[in-house]
Structures are given as structure tokens and as C-alpha cells.
N, C-alpha and C positions, 0 to 999 in steps of 0.2 A: 283561656285560649280557644278561639273559634277555629274549627276545622272546616274549611270551605271546599266546595267542589271545584273541578276544573271548568273550563268554558262549557256552559250547558249545551248538550246535544243529545240526540237519541238515535238509535238505529232503526232501520226500516223494519227489522224484525219486531221491535217493540210496538211500532205502529200497527203492524199486521196482527199481533197477538192481543191488542187491547180489547177489552170487553166492556169497560166502564162507560165509554162514550158511544157505544153501539154504532161503530163505524161500518160493521158488516163487510169487512174487506176479505177478498179471496185472492190468492196469488195465481196469476195467469201465466207468467213467464219471468225469467231472469232471477232464479233463486240465488244465483251467485252474488246478486247485489243486495241481499238482505242485511249485510254488515255495513253498507254505506250509511252515512250519518246525515241527519237533518239538524241544522243549527238556527233555523229561523221559524217563527210561528206564523209568518205571512205565507199565504198561498198564492200560486200564480197559475193563470190560464195562458197557454202559449200564444193564442191569437195570431198576431202578425208574424210570429216566429215560424209558423207553418208556410208562410209565403217566402221565407228566406231571410227575413230581418230578425236575426238572433242576437243582436248586440245587447239587448236588455233581458236576456234569459238569466235567471238567478239559480245557480246549481244547488244552493243550500236550501231551496224551497221545494215543497211538494208541488208537482206539476199536475194540474187537473185537466183531463180531456173530457169535456162535456158534449152535449148534442151538437153544438156549433162546430167544434173541432173535428169530431168524427164525421159529421156530414160533409164538411169541406174536404177532408181526405178522400172521401168516396167520389168526389167530383173529379179527382185526378186519376190519371192512368196509373197502372201498377208501377211503371218505371219512375213516374213523377213522385209518387208517394215514397218510394225508396230513396230518391234523391233528396227530397225535403226532409225526411226523417233522419237521414244520415247526417245532415248539417245540424239538426237539432241535437242529435246524440253527441256531437263533438263538444258540446258545452258541459259534458260530464255531469249530468243531472243526478239528483239524489234518488228520485223514483217518479213513476207515472201512475196516476189513478184514473181509470175510466169510470164515469158515473152513470147512473140511470140503468145499470145492467145492460148497457149497449153491447152489441156484438163488436168485438175488437177487430179492426182491420188486420189482415194477415201480415202486411209489411211491418206494422207496429209490433206485433208479436215476435216476428222473426228478428227484427232489429234489436229489440230488448234482450232476447235470448242470446243473440250473438255478442252484444256489448256488455252483458252482465248487468243490465239495468232492470231493477225490480218493476214489474208491471202488475198492477192490481186492479180489481174491479169491485164496485159496490152497487147495490140496487138503489141507493139513495140518489135523489136528484142533486145537481151540483150545489145549489144554494144550501140545502140541508147538510150535505157532506162538508162543505167548506166551513159552515158554522160549528159543526161538531169537531172537526179535526183541528180547528183553531183553538177550541177550548182544551182539547187534549194536549196540544203543543204548548200552549201558554202555561199549563200546569207542569208539564214535563221539562220545559226548557228554562224555567225560572232559576234564579240564583238560589243555592242551597248550601247548607252546612250543618254542623252540630257542635254542641258544647256541653261541658259538664255543669249541671245545675238542676234546678227544680222549677217547673212552671205550674202556677196555680191560678185559678179564676177566683178573684176576690171581689165581691160586689160587682161582678161583670167586668172587672179590670184584669187584663192578663198581666200578672206579676211574675217576673223572672228573678229567682233567687240565685245569686252567685256567691262563691266563697270557697275556700280551700276545703278539702275533704275532712269531715269530722267536726265542722264548725256548728252543725245543727240545722242544716237546710231541710232535711227530711223530717226531722222532729217538728219543726215549725209548720211544714206542710201538713203533717198528720194532725196537729192541733187545729189548723185551719179547717181541715175536712170535718173534724168533730164539731166545729162551730157552724157547719152548714155550707162551707165553701167547697170548691171542686178541684180535684187533682187532674192535671193534664199530662205531666211527664215528670218522672223522677230519675235522677242520675244522669241520663243522656237525653238532651233535648234536641231533636232534629228541627232544623230551621229551614224555612222556605220564604222567599220574598215574592210577593205579588203586588205589582204596582209600587206604591210607596210604603206598603205595610209589610211587616215581618210576622209570620205565623210560626208557632211551635207545636210540635206533636211528639208523642212518645215513640220509642223504638218498638217495632211490631212484636218482637220477642218478649219484651218486658212491659208492654203497655198495661196500665192500670195497676201495676205492681210497685211496691215501695220497699226499700231495705232499711230496717231499723236495727241498729247494732244492739245485740242482746236478744232480739226477737227473731231476726232473720228476714226472709222475704214475705211480705204481706200482700194479699190481693185486696186492694181497697174497694173494688167494685163488689166483691163477694161480702166483704165485711160491712160496708155501709150502704150498699145499694147503687143502682144505676145513676141516681141523682148526685152521687158524690164524685163522679168522674165526667170528663168530656174528652173527645178525641183530638180536637184541635182548638187553638185559641190564638187570637192576635196578641202579640206582645206590646204592651203599652207603657210599662214601667219596669225598670231594672233596679233591683236592690242588691247591692254588694255587701255581704256580711264580712266584717274584719274583726280580729281580736282586739280587745280594748288595749290601748296604749296611752298611759297617762302623759307621755311626752308629746303625743301627736295632737294636731289641731283638727277639730271637727266643726262642721258648719253648725253654728248656733242660731242663725237667723233665717236661712233659707231664702235669701233675696235673689240669689243667682242660681239658675237651674243648670246643673251639669248634664252632659249627655254622653252616651256611649254609641259608637258606630258599630252596628251589626248588619252585615250584608249590605253596606252602603246606606242604611237608614239611621238617622240620628234619633235615639230613644232617650227619654228622661232617665237619669241615672242618679241614684243616691247611695252614698257610702254610710253604712250604719254599724257602729261598733257594738260588739257583743261582750257582755260580762255578766256574772251571776247577779241576779236581782232584777235584770231588765226583762220585761215581758215582751219578747220579740214578736209573738203572735199579734198582740195588740198593736205594736208599732207598725207591723205590716198592714193590718186592717186600716189604721189611721192614715198610713201613706196612700192606700188605695182611695179612701174617702177624700183625702186632700187633693189627689190627682183629679177626681171627678169634679171637685169644686173649681179647680183651675180650668178645666174644660168648659165650665159654665161662666168663666170670666171673673171668678173670685180668688184672688191671691192673698191669703191671710197675712203672710209676712210683709208683702208690699203695702197692703192696706194699713197694717200696724205702724210701719215705718213712716208712712205719709201722715197719719194722725199724730204720731210723736213729733215729727218735724213741725207740724202746724202749732202744736202746743208750745214747743220750745221757741218757735219764732215769736209767738205772742208774748211769752215770758221775757224774751230779750228786748222786744219792742217796748215792754212796760218797765224795763229797767231791772227786772228780777234776774237773779243768777240761776242759770239752768241747773236743775238738780241732777241731771245725768247727760252724758254726751250723746249726740245724734249718731246712730249707728251708720257706719260706712257700708255702702252696697257691697255685698260679697264678703263682709268681714267675718273672720273666724276667731273664736276665743277658746282658750284652753279650758277643758273641763276641770272644775274643782274636785279634787279627790281628797277625802278625809284620810 
């Protein structure tokens, strides 16, 4: 079960506090507006709105006042500035940022303070600030969620292991780490979508740790070194572990690729039964290798089915009786159990 976030948004306070993207923001006025929210990664420069044409102002976007906007305001009288800004403020904007460290016109400071609109300033020029704040917003406003599972990097493929508690996900991941692969997250996998891809990472509190029943909490990074873990990985393959059921039908051919929807992205999905005697670590490794082959245009099951169909067609044409039926695409056969 995936726990997803609500409609992505962030507060002005988060924007002001950020240090990762080096926005260098300082609050000038309108502290009451720090709890307002931004819900779009697109940035807007008011432009014509300062002449009174405010129909296309987008309140959910950051409004950037650069050298052009500030210089234009200074050409107006004090009363004209107040009148123009008053009409702009009626659009219930999220926040205003003055770039290039420019001196902020007094009517803009007073208007933001009066209406509770956060007014910030940065020494960055408009182009640099817009580029950096868009990167911050794209990261912050993307779809996100979390689920119970284990994420590992196997041969460079992000493999997400799902299954009910106690089925052996962590033990498989531990065995994979001992074979030279890398752990990304255990137990809780935090998800984030960027473009058409879904990335997973561990919870900050338990990052690089793993719970093994009977041993407790293990620090994988300390046990196996920094090369045994990674902070984030794109999810490319989902393997769902289920308990073996002799009455269930499992895919024996692999001609049809099932998928799982995670945060709106369709990811390759395989259901793998677990029972004593099956080397699940090897199966996961082979699944990752097979996924890489498919990315290179080699589909083993389809190629085998095509060769088999050609042989059977030749036998039928020659009047020979086929020795075995042609497999149907997507066919499932019950596993023989002694």
C-alpha cells in the first residue's frame, strides 16, 4: 500500500530557509505571509501587470521583481506606485522576490507589510535566481509518497522488493549486499517522482540501517563500507515476493510484462513465489540482468517463442506431427509439485 502526499506545495518559510540551492534570500517585509503556499514551479515576472494589466498574474507562483520592474516603478510618482501595487496585491500573490540586491521601493515594502505578503530580497541576478529557485521548487513540489519494502541497486538496476512482513525481503537484501550490490532503503522506502521516473530513498532516521530478525538493527554502511550503500536510486523493476501456493498459477513463460503503477508511473512488475530451496538472491540478480537485456532489445522469452513457432511451422508444413504445443502469449501453467 503506497502512502502518497497531498497536492504538492511548500510554504514561503521553506523557501526562505533553504540552503541547499543557495538562494540567499532575506526577508524584507510581510512576515505574516510566510505560511502562504507555492504550488507551481514556474516563476513569473510581473511585467505588464505593473501597468494595470493583471489578468494573467498567477498567485501560486513566485513573483520576481528584477531591475526592469524596480526601474519602472521608480519612474512613477509615489501615488502612482501605490495605486499600481494595490491592484497587483489584489491578486493574492504567494510572495515577491526582489533580485540583484536592489533597493526596494518604499510603496512595495509598505504594501507587502500591510497585506501580509512576504517580500524577500536576494543578491543574485534575476536569471541566476530563477534557475536556482526553479530547481528547488521542482524538487519540493514533485509527487511523493512512501511504502513498506526494500530498495537495492543490483547491477545498476534499482530493484524494489515488496511483500508482506517476514517474507524475507531484508534477508535477500543483506545477501545482495554481501555479493557486492548496494542497499538504498530498508523497511520504509520514500518515493519521489521527477519527470517520468520514480526515485526511492531511505528515511533519514534509519538510512543505511537494516533490521534482521534475531540480530536486530544493523548499520550496513559501518559493516560493509561506503560502497555498500547509496542515498537514492531510480526504481526500474518491482519484484513482489509471495508465499508459494501449489494451487496458484505463476508466469512460466514471461511473454507478457506486467506493470505496477507507482506515483503515476508504470514500472515493470514481477510476482515471484518464495519457498524453501529457492535461491531468491540469485533470482533477483537474474531478474536485474534480464531487465538490462530487455533495455538492449533482447527479450529472451519472446525470442524463444518465435524460434519455437518457426520450428513447429516447418514441421507442420513437412507433415510432421508437432512434438509440443505452441505456447500462447501470456500463458500460465501450474507448477509441478512433488
